[in-house]
Steps between C-alpha positions, in 0.01 A plus 500: 500500500680667788341769715692781328366390163149460642522850644620642169214331313244625752642853471479482120138380514416786736675750270314375193166515681576859606550583131160347425346701785653816350353414159158450659530835675587677173191361331273571795626860508409542133863555397496199267256248355759227457837442664758241398734391778791349308811294575349310791725210595229329705196616305355153468531458877317825579236478226216362714568743786515786248167393350340486845626849589385647170164325522423688820490815284325349197827487309657204328853371463627303203842348451709579194802283442669304229602139559866489589503849651643524849275794584140588427274802505170532679244734347254671734191654343136573552275200462186491289231739620174360629191564289 
């Protein structure tokens, strides 16, 4: 992989994580209870980072994709309530 390609991949990962951050912000603001961030080209690559970011706010992230799809969706939503 040449440096241009590596840069493009890194930029795409950063862009997809910004979309996850925006979804988290919507839920935290009370504007939504669940947000689906769709058509992520690198969703499987950002899944663990997305889960870590959401977990800081007691939210969860699940992946939604069909085998053979080139893109996936990550769903951000409130986790189970304690007690």
